[in-house]
N, C-alpha and C positions, 0 to 999 in steps of 0.2 A: 435161712436167708429169705427175706421178703422179695418175692419178684415183682410184685405191682408197682412199687416205687421206681425200680429200675426200669421197668418197660415204659412208665410215664416219661422219665427223662429222656430215654432214647426217641420217644416219639416227638418230644419237644424240640430235641435237636434236629431231627429230621425235618420238621416244620421250618425251623429257622433256616436250615441249609436250603430248603426250597425256595424261601423268600429271597434269599441272597441270589440264587441262581436266577430267579425270575427277574430281579432287578438289573442283573448284569447282562441278561440276554433278551430283555423285552425290546420290542421294535421301537426306535427312537425316530421322532418326527424330523424330517429333513427341514432346517431352517430355510432354506432356499425355496421350499415349497409354499411359504407363507404368501398369500395373494397381494400383499403390499409390496414385497420385494421386487424391485426393478420398475415400479410404477412411479409416475410423478407424484411429488409430495402433495401438490393440490391439483385436482382435476380442472381441465379447461372449462367444463360445464360449470364448476363452482366459481371460477374466476368471472365467468360471464355474468353470474347473478351478484357479484360483489357491489354492494352499495353502502357498506360501513366497515369500519375497521377499528379494533381496540388492541393496543399493545400494553402488556404490563412487563416492565423491566426494571429490575433492582428496586422494586417497591414503588416505582413511579408508574403513572397511567396516563394514557393519552387516548381519546377517541375522536375518530375522523367519520364524518357522514357525508354521502353524496345526494345530489338531486335524483329524481326518478330516471334521468338518462345517464347518470353516472359520470357527467361531464364536469360538474362544479362540485367541489369538495370544500368542506370547512372543518375547523377545528373546534369541536364542542367545548373542549376544556380551556380554550383561550379566546374567550369573547366572540366566538363563532367567526373568527377572522377566515379569510380564504386559506385553504391549504396549499402548501408547496406542492404543485402537482408533478413536478419533476422528481422529487424526493419520493413521492408515492409510487410513481411509475417504476422507480429503481426497485423499490422493496417488492411490488407485485411481480416484476420480472424475475427477481431472485427466487420467489416462491414457485414461479411457473417453471423455471429451469431446473429446480431441485428434484432429485430422484431418491427414493428410499434405496439404500445400498444393501443393508442386511438386517435381519432380525437379531437383536442382541439378547434380550432375556425377558422373562416374566416373573422371575423370582423376586418377591418382595425386598429381601435383603440386598440384592444386587442392585434393584431399582433406586433403593435409597443412596446408594454410592455413585449414582450417575448424575446427581446435581439438579434434580427436579425440585427447585426451591420456590415456584410461583411464577417464573417468567412464562408468558404465553402470548400466542397471536390469535385473536378470535375474529374470523371472517363473518361478516353479517349481510344479510339479505336487506331488501327495501324496507321490510317492517322491523328492522333491528333484531330480528331473531337470528341466532347463530347458524351459519352454514357449516363451519368447521372450526374446531378449537384445536390448537397445536400447542402442547405443553413442551417447553424447551429446558433440556437438561445442559450439562457443560459440554464444551468442545472436546472432541476426542483427540488423544495424543497423535493418532495417525491422520487427522484431518476429518472434517465433517462434524456433525452435532447430533447429540442424542435427542430424540423426539417421541413423544406419546401422543396418540390421537385421541381426543376426547376423554371419555371416562375408562378407556381400555388401560389395563394394567400390564401393558407390553411395551417394550422399548425398542426403538429402531435407530440405526445410524444412517443419517441422511447427509447428503453433500450440500447442505445449505450454507451459502456464503452470504450473509446479510449482516450489516451493521444496524442494530436496533436501537432507537432512541426513544426513551420514555419521557422526555421532556416536552410538555405540550407547547410551549412557546417555540421551540425549535422547529415545529411543523407548520408554523404559520408562514405564509408567503411574505417574505420581508421586502420585496421590492415593490415600491409604491408607484412608480412610473416605469413604462418600458416604451421608450420613444426612440425610433431609429434617427440617427443624425441627419441623414440626408432627406428626411421627411420634414424637417424644421424649416419654415420659411421666414420667421421673423422673431425677434426678441425686444420686448417692450419693458424697459427698466423704470421702476418708480422708486426713486431714492428716498432716503430718510429726510432730507431737507425739503421734500415735496416736489422737486424737480423731476422731469421724465426724459427718457431718451430711447429712440427706437432705432434698431438695425434691422435691415431686410436683406434677403437674396432671392433671386428669381429662378434660378436653375441649379441642377445638380453640379457641385463643385465651383458655382460661381462666388465671386468674391462678395464680402459683406459690403453693404453700402448704407448711408445715412444722409438725411438732409441737414443743411446748415452748418457743415463742419468748418471750423476756423481755417483761415487761409494758412497753407503749408502743413495742414494735419491730415491724417488718415486713421482708419479704424485698425485696431490690433485684432486681425482676423484670427490668430492663433488663440487669443484669449477667449473670443466668442466661441470658436469651436470647442474649446475645452469646457466652457460653461455649458454647451448644449449637451456634451457627453455626460458631465456629472449630473445634471438635472433630469436627463432622460433616463437614467438608471438609478434613481434615488432609492435608497433602502432606509429602513428604520432599524434601530438597535434596542429600543424599549418602548413601551406604551403606558399611558397613564389615563385616568379619567379626563374627558374633555373639560370638565370645570376645575382641575387641579390648579392651584395658585400659579405654579410655574408656567403651565400652558396658557392660562389666560394673560399673564403678564407677557409671555412671549409673543402672543398674537398682537398685544398692543404696542410692541417694539419691533415689528417685522419689517423686512424690506422685501419688496415684491418684484417678481419677473413673470411676465406674461409669455409663455412659449406658444406660438401659433404655427400650426402644421399647414402643409400645402392643401389639405382638403377642407381647411377652414376650422378645424378643431382647435380650440384654444385652452391651455391650462394655466390658471393663475397659481403660481407657486410663491407662497409667502413664508420666509425663514426668518426666525427671531428667537430671542432669549430674554430672560429677565435680567435687567442690568445689575451689576454688583452694587450693593448698597454702599453709601459713603463710609470711608474709614471714620472711626470714633476719633474725635479730637484728643490730642495728647493732654494729659492731665498736668496742669501747672500747679506746683506747690509753692506757695510763698514762704520766703525764709522768715523765721521768727527766732529772735536773739533773746534768750532768756538770761536775765541778769539777777543774781541773787546777791542781796546786800548783807555782808557779814554782821552779825549781831553785835551790839556794843553793851558793855557791862561795867559796873564801878569796881575797881581794884581795891587792895587793901589800904592803899594810900589815899583813898577817897577820889582819885582821878579816874575818868572814863578810860576803859581799855577795850580794844577791838578783839573779839574772840575769832580765832583762826578756825575755819571750817575744814573738816577733813576732805582731802582731795577725792573726788569721784573717779571711779575706775573708768578707763577708756571704753567706750561703747563700740562694738564691731560695726563695720561699714554695713549698711543694708544691701542685701543681695538683690540685684535687679531681677524681676520677673521675666521669664522668656517672652519675647515679643509675639503677640498673637498673629496668626496667619492673615494676610489681608483678605477682606471679604471677596467671595468668588460670585460670578454670575451664575444664573441658572443654566440647566441644559438647553440644547438647541432643538427647537421644534419645527417641524414643516407642516404647513396648512395647504392643501391643494383642493381646487375647485375647477370643474370642466364646464365649458359652455353648453355641453349636451347633457340634458338632464339625466339621461339613461346611463351615463358613463358609470362603471362601477366605482370609480375613485370618489364620487360624490356620497355614495352610500357608505362607503368605507370610512369617510372622515366623520360620519355621524357616530361611529361606534367608539373610537378612541382617539386620543391625541398621540402623536408619533414623534418620538425623539430620533434625531439624526446626528452624525458626526459634525462636531463644530468646525472642521476644516472646510466644510462646503459652504457655510455662512461666511467663514473669513475670505473665501475666494471670490465672493461677490464684489463688484467695483463699488467704491463708495459714492463715485460721482461719474459724470461724463468723462472728465479729463482722464480717469483711470482706463478708459477704453480708446484713448487716442495716443497716436505717436507721431513723430515728425516724418514728413515724407522724406524719402532718400534724395540726397542732392543729386542733380543731373550730372552725368559723366562729362568731364571737360573735353571739349572738341579742340582738335589741332588744325591750324590753318594749312591748306593744301598748297604745296610749292608747284607752280606751273612748270610743266616739262618744256624744254626748248624745242623750237620748231625744227622739223626734220631737215629743211633745206637752208637753215640759217648758217651763216658763216661763223667760224669759231672767233671768240673774242681775241682781240690783238693783245699780245703779252705787254705787260707794264714794264717800261724800261727801268733798270736799276738806277738809283741815284748816286 
């Protein structure tokens, strides 16, 4: 018997047993010992340097950038319009409040199952350089979200509760004006027919007044209050180029209201839309009667005979084409200018033309009469019956007849 091969097999078996023993008994790093566990997702120092932000969600991307002080943010991917600061604060606050709960895995095959498909949040400094990149995986069944830091091939579970929006337009500040109702001192209407009408009030809660009201008429205070509320919180729903045909036509057919504040600031708000084109004239078809004269021939007897023509098959009645929808007017646009040159709305109106809801245009009065109502009739007065004197004698009874 050859002893060398047998000894070699025994040695290999011993080596394999040693490897298994080492794997089963080697020291295992405590996941809780990871320095990130228990720490904030984003350090306060990083947030202090934040001057830019990029979100990539579901294949869509939005980039926000701030001025050097971090106070004024714009949406770079949507015409550099001002960003919705409240929405930005909500996101940053969720990042600040989130903490790393636990280390999950560093194994490539497990990382693939955690849903890291490209979604990320990139925090940037003033020079647009990344401060921190967070790669976002799927939400865990037990709560929280899987996160990877930068280029690290490790996943953590973080209690991040944030709704992430990758649509650039949704990050633009949609409110065009932000006026407090009690700060408005006057409304000056310029109607489509060229007439004007002004209503004023002098103190908080004071009634509206106007000069030259017809006898027996007064202002509709509730209508004026409602207009102040609507115009003071004007929002846009869509934007176009300032030279878009619908925008140009809307400006030419606009109705204007000047809203003046108590501090003298005045906003000229013009609302309009392209009128609907006239409906095409109905096509009138003239009736034409076709008469076919039967041919005449010479019969065997040498006399003329009329040849009977075969009867034509009845023609089906023509099917009327569906009526075309009536022409529609264009979308409603708002054009705003402030009497103070540095007011941000003046620069905003140079960037884009802003569409608003048509119900706001419909709520504007067409003329002065739409703002007037009859004064309430005075309450009827009853004649007072004088009381009898205290020392007067009672009236004598009337004798019966």
